[in-house]
C-alpha positions as CSV (number, residue, x, y, z in Angstrom):
1,M,51.1,-27.5,70.4
2,A,48.6,-24.9,69.3
3,Q,46.8,-25.1,66.0
4,K,48.5,-23.1,63.4
5,Y,45.2,-22.6,61.5
6,K,42.3,-21.9,63.9
7,Q,39.7,-22.3,61.2
8,E,40.6,-26.0,60.6
9,A,40.2,-26.8,64.3
10,K,36.8,-25.0,64.2
11,K,35.7,-27.0,61.2
12,Q,36.5,-30.3,62.8
13,E,34.5,-29.4,65.9
14,I,31.5,-28.5,63.7
15,S,31.7,-31.6,61.5
16,D,31.6,-33.9,64.6
17,E,28.2,-32.6,65.5
18,P,25.2,-34.4,64.0
19,R,23.2,-32.2,61.5
20,S,19.5,-32.1,61.4
21,T,18.2,-32.7,57.9
22,R,15.7,-30.2,56.6
23,S,12.6,-31.7,54.9
24,C,12.0,-30.4,51.4
25,T,8.6,-29.0,50.9
26,H,8.9,-28.3,47.1
27,P,5.7,-29.4,45.4
28,Q,7.4,-31.0,42.4
29,R,9.6,-33.2,44.6
30,T,6.6,-34.3,46.6
31,R,4.7,-35.1,43.3
32,R,7.6,-37.1,41.9
33,Q,7.9,-39.1,45.2
34,E,4.2,-39.9,45.1
35,Q,4.4,-40.9,41.4
36,A,7.4,-43.1,42.1
37,E,5.6,-44.9,45.0
38,K,2.5,-45.4,42.8
39,L,4.7,-47.0,40.1
40,R,6.5,-49.2,42.7
41,R,3.2,-50.5,44.0
42,A,2.0,-51.3,40.5
43,R,5.2,-53.1,39.7
44,A,5.0,-55.2,42.9
45,K,1.6,-56.5,41.8
46,R,2.9,-57.8,38.4
47,T,4.5,-61.1,37.8
48,D,7.8,-61.4,35.9
49,K,5.9,-62.4,32.7
50,Q,3.5,-59.5,33.1
51,Q,6.4,-57.1,33.6
52,L,8.0,-58.4,30.3
53,A,4.7,-57.7,28.5
54,E,4.6,-54.3,30.0
55,L,8.1,-53.5,28.8
56,D,7.1,-54.7,25.3
57,R,4.1,-52.4,25.4
58,V,6.1,-49.4,26.6
59,F,9.3,-49.7,24.6
60,G,8.4,-52.1,21.8
61,K,9.2,-55.8,21.3
62,D,12.7,-56.5,22.7
63,K,13.7,-52.9,22.8
64,G,15.0,-50.9,25.8
65,A,15.5,-52.1,29.4
66,K,18.1,-54.7,28.4
67,K,19.3,-55.4,31.9
68,E,15.9,-55.7,33.4
69,R,14.7,-57.9,30.5
70,A,17.7,-60.2,31.1
71,K,17.0,-60.5,34.8
72,L,13.3,-61.2,34.2
73,K,14.1,-63.9,31.6
74,E,16.6,-65.5,34.0
75,R,14.1,-65.6,36.8
76,I,11.4,-67.0,34.6
77,K,13.8,-69.7,33.4
78,N,14.7,-70.6,37.0
79,E,11.0,-70.8,37.9
80,R,10.4,-73.4,35.2
81,K,13.3,-75.6,36.4
82,K,11.9,-75.8,39.9
């Protein structure tokens, strides 16, 4: 049976083909990616206690980043038990 709507058949053929992704060359995006990588490397060097101290410095004592603080405190507590 022939396709009633030819465009739908054409769309299916096109969607099956892999698309090449175009790399973005926008300067702000590149700058943000570089900054994010720099922050990731800095965080990787800090211990959990140092990260808690950094959060206190940035946001104030026990303010902000509640989920991250909870995870860090749990990890510190588990380290002490071992």
